[in-house]
RODO-2510 file (C-alpha; in nm, 4 decimals, decimal comma):
residues 200
     n   res          X          Y          Z
     1     x     4,4454    -3,9434    -3,6319
     2     x     4,1581    -3,7586    -3,4711
     3     x     4,3648    -3,4378    -3,4571
     4     x     4,4621    -3,4696    -3,8239
     5     x     4,0994    -3,5244    -3,9228
     6     x     3,9951    -3,2113    -3,7337
     7     x     4,2805    -3,0171    -3,8940
     8     x     4,1541    -3,1129    -4,2397
     9     x     3,7963    -3,0181    -4,1530
    10     x     3,9053    -2,6802    -4,0154
    11     x     4,1152    -2,6094    -4,3239
    12     x     3,8311    -2,7126    -4,5534
    13     x     3,5880    -2,4869    -4,3673
    14     x     3,8195    -2,1912    -4,4261
    15     x     3,8726    -2,2704    -4,7941
    16     x     3,5018    -2,3364    -4,8562
    17     x     3,4126    -2,0049    -4,6897
    18     x     3,6673    -1,8126    -4,8951
    19     x     3,6037    -1,9710    -5,2349
    20     x     3,2719    -2,1493    -5,2047
    21     x     3,2441    -2,5265    -5,2032
    22     x     3,2185    -2,5666    -5,5796
    23     x     3,5313    -2,3596    -5,6531
    24     x     3,7467    -2,5106    -5,3765
    25     x     3,9937    -2,7903    -5,4476
    26     x     4,1488    -3,0658    -5,2385
    27     x     4,4906    -2,9176    -5,3209
    28     x     4,3913    -2,5864    -5,1612
    29     x     4,2592    -2,7633    -4,8519
    30     x     4,5860    -2,9568    -4,8186
    31     x     4,7891    -2,6387    -4,8570
    32     x     4,5824    -2,4596    -4,5911
    33     x     4,6223    -2,7581    -4,3544
    34     x     4,9948    -2,7699    -4,4342
    35     x     4,9806    -3,1369    -4,5236
    36     x     5,0200    -3,3369    -4,8424
    37     x     4,7214    -3,3925    -5,0700
    38     x     4,7627    -3,7680    -5,0232
    39     x     4,7189    -3,7299    -4,6480
    40     x     4,3669    -3,5949    -4,7014
    41     x     4,2745    -3,9105    -4,8930
    42     x     4,3758    -4,1183    -4,5926
    43     x     4,0799    -3,9637    -4,4082
    44     x     3,8330    -3,8602    -4,6782
    45     x     3,7581    -4,0106    -5,0164
    46     x     3,6809    -3,6771    -5,1827
    47     x     3,5999    -3,3097    -5,1352
    48     x     3,2348    -3,4101    -5,1204
    49     x     3,3114    -3,6552    -4,8400
    50     x     3,4587    -3,3683    -4,6359
    51     x     3,1483    -3,1568    -4,6940
    52     x     2,9150    -3,4425    -4,6016
    53     x     3,0878    -3,4872    -4,2646
    54     x     3,0626    -3,1125    -4,2003
    55     x     2,6940    -3,1146    -4,2882
    56     x     2,6299    -3,4226    -4,0761
    57     x     2,7824    -3,2484    -3,7744
    58     x     2,6102    -2,9147    -3,8364
    59     x     2,2615    -3,0475    -3,9098
    60     x     2,2967    -3,3226    -3,6504
    61     x     2,3673    -3,0602    -3,3851
    62     x     2,0525    -2,8762    -3,4954
    63     x     1,8205    -3,1776    -3,4799
    64     x     1,9711    -3,3035    -3,1530
    65     x     1,9188    -2,9610    -2,9964
    66     x     1,5572    -2,9529    -3,1148
    67     x     1,4921    -3,3020    -2,9742
    68     x     1,6489    -3,2096    -2,6391
    69     x     1,4384    -2,8934    -2,6098
    70     x     1,1139    -3,0947    -2,5850
    71     x     1,0442    -3,2047    -2,2279
    72     x     0,7675    -3,4561    -2,1580
    73     x     0,6771    -3,3015    -1,8215
    74     x     0,6410    -2,9436    -1,9487
    75     x     0,3583    -2,7555    -2,1193
    76     x     0,3115    -2,7399    -2,4946
    77     x     0,3573    -2,3622    -2,4858
    78     x     0,6929    -2,3898    -2,3066
    79     x     0,8078    -2,6711    -2,5314
    80     x     0,7120    -2,4713    -2,8390
    81     x     0,8986    -2,1650    -2,7150
    82     x     1,2122    -2,3699    -2,6495
    83     x     1,1888    -2,5341    -2,9921
    84     x     1,1558    -2,1953    -3,1616
    85     x     1,4369    -2,0383    -2,9612
    86     x     1,6630    -2,3365    -3,0354
    87     x     1,5649    -2,3254    -3,4022
    88     x     1,6646    -1,9624    -3,4462
    89     x     1,9875    -1,9941    -3,2484
    90     x     2,0939    -2,2928    -3,4579
    91     x     1,9555    -2,1420    -3,7800
    92     x     2,1862    -1,8417    -3,7456
    93     x     2,4822    -2,0801    -3,7382
    94     x     2,3541    -2,2946    -4,0257
    95     x     2,2732    -1,9889    -4,2382
    96     x     2,6264    -1,8568    -4,1923
    97     x     2,7610    -2,2032    -4,2813
    98     x     2,5503    -2,2296    -4,5980
    99     x     2,5967    -1,8675    -4,7070
   100     x     2,9739    -1,9090    -4,6943
   101     x     3,0045    -2,2500    -4,8533
   102     x     2,7443    -2,2061    -5,1264
   103     x     2,8145    -1,8410    -5,2057
   104     x     2,8431    -1,9101    -5,5774
   105     x     2,5023    -2,0749    -5,5982
   106     x     2,3628    -2,4180    -5,5316
   107     x     2,2730    -2,5784    -5,2022
   108     x     2,3621    -2,8888    -4,9999
   109     x     2,1105    -3,0877    -5,2037
   110     x     2,3101    -3,0048    -5,5192
   111     x     2,6272    -3,1636    -5,3831
   112     x     2,5494    -3,5272    -5,4513
   113     x     2,3462    -3,8143    -5,3116
   114     x     2,5344    -3,8400    -4,9822
   115     x     2,4776    -3,4711    -4,9040
   116     x     2,1105    -3,4987    -4,9960
   117     x     2,0801    -3,8008    -4,7682
   118     x     2,2152    -3,6011    -4,4721
   119     x     1,9608    -3,3264    -4,5377
   120     x     1,6741    -3,5751    -4,5684
   121     x     1,7683    -3,7741    -4,2578
   122     x     1,7828    -3,4614    -4,0461
   123     x     1,4595    -3,3294    -4,1962
   124     x     1,2873    -3,6494    -4,0833
   125     x     1,4326    -3,6124    -3,7316
   126     x     1,3065    -3,2553    -3,7147
   127     x     0,9575    -3,3535    -3,8329
   128     x     0,9562    -3,6382    -3,5804
   129     x     1,0392    -3,3954    -3,3000
   130     x     0,7512    -3,1636    -3,3909
   131     x     0,5137    -3,4600    -3,4138
   132     x     0,6273    -3,5668    -3,0662
   133     x     0,5600    -3,2167    -2,9315
   134     x     0,2086    -3,2307    -3,0764
   135     x     0,1324    -3,5797    -2,9443
   136     x     0,2494    -3,4788    -2,5973
   137     x     0,0204    -3,1757    -2,6148
   138     x    -0,2702    -3,3931    -2,7237
   139     x    -0,2087    -3,6420    -2,4436
   140     x    -0,2152    -3,3564    -2,1914
   141     x    -0,5360    -3,2211    -2,3443
   142     x    -0,3629    -2,8944    -2,4377
   143     x    -0,3937    -2,9463    -2,8131
   144     x    -0,6962    -3,0548    -3,0110
   145     x    -0,7266    -3,4075    -3,1494
   146     x    -0,6109    -3,4626    -3,5045
   147     x    -0,3441    -3,6093    -3,7303
   148     x    -0,0101    -3,5211    -3,5651
   149     x     0,1678    -3,5478    -3,9003
   150     x    -0,0654    -3,3001    -4,0677
   151     x    -0,0492    -3,0620    -3,7732
   152     x     0,3309    -3,0863    -3,7718
   153     x     0,3403    -3,0036    -4,1438
   154     x     0,1324    -2,6907    -4,0794
   155     x     0,3598    -2,5842    -3,7915
   156     x     0,6781    -2,6462    -3,9876
   157     x     0,5413    -2,4595    -4,2894
   158     x     0,4712    -2,1587    -4,0681
   159     x     0,8145    -2,1802    -3,9042
   160     x     0,9959    -2,2026    -4,2379
   161     x     0,8028    -1,9032    -4,3681
   162     x     0,8933    -1,7003    -4,0599
   163     x     1,2547    -1,8168    -4,0878
   164     x     1,2719    -1,6894    -4,4452
   165     x     1,1368    -1,3545    -4,3288
   166     x     1,3911    -1,3421    -4,0429
   167     x     1,6816    -1,4148    -4,2789
   168     x     1,5593    -1,1553    -4,5289
   169     x     1,5253    -0,8910    -4,2567
   170     x     1,8488    -0,9962    -4,0841
   171     x     1,6516    -1,0655    -3,7666
   172     x     1,8118    -1,3943    -3,6633
   173     x     2,0048    -1,2471    -3,3737
   174     x     1,8136    -1,0171    -3,1435
   175     x     1,9151    -0,8981    -2,8004
   176     x     1,7963    -1,1353    -2,5263
   177     x     1,4758    -0,9419    -2,4316
   178     x     1,3810    -0,9008    -2,7982
   179     x     1,4543    -1,2682    -2,8648
   180     x     1,2198    -1,3729    -2,5847
   181     x     0,9364    -1,1537    -2,7163
   182     x     1,0033    -1,2779    -3,0706
   183     x     0,9916    -1,6409    -2,9546
   184     x     0,6681    -1,5960    -2,7580
   185     x     0,4990    -1,4269    -3,0553
   186     x     0,5964    -1,7042    -3,2960
   187     x     0,4865    -1,9755    -3,0515
   188     x     0,1430    -1,8125    -3,0332
   189     x     0,1189    -1,8000    -3,4122
   190     x     0,2235    -2,1633    -3,4519
   191     x    -0,0158    -2,2908    -3,1847
   192     x    -0,3087    -2,0794    -3,3005
   193     x    -0,5999    -2,3004    -3,3996
   194     x    -0,4406    -2,6135    -3,2525
   195     x    -0,5154    -2,5499    -2,8866
   196     x    -0,7898    -2,7510    -2,7202
   197     x    -1,0486    -2,4861    -2,6339
   198     x    -1,2978    -2,7380    -2,4960
   199     x    -1,1124    -2,7394    -2,1637
   200     x    -1,1689    -2,3660    -2,1098
***
């Protein structure tokens, strides 16, 4: 059963990439998987259900990777650099996923309540991770005192703006030395104004 489920997901990924999610049909997914249409409904209730599982895996991998990049015994600067590096590595994958599936317009949020719920749940996990990074920095005296939620919102706003620029300039995948310099620069921008200068 697990193999059949994976077969359906792989076939759907191919069909969604070729035709876009909105133009794809369950019949085409079944044909690509070389199974009957009825077999798909043994595993998924609808085309949207297939997409939701794909999104849950893709975005879940992103938020899990972000959470795992924050180490309690490391500095805020190092944690921030790992978060940024992880973000851009995973963003390249997510951007390719979204660009293929939603090529004809729309976004995951336009694919029903279940898809929107996946996006929102993972957004909250991401925000929680950034708030944790800030609180750890405050506890160590590396970041200034303040509302961790507000500071996280400022950081995330900056990161999303930079991400948009990176996508527009096709700068998601640098060579390793360039990626390191890129990551360090962004970390400095995102931590600017939040560092605790009273300890210097």
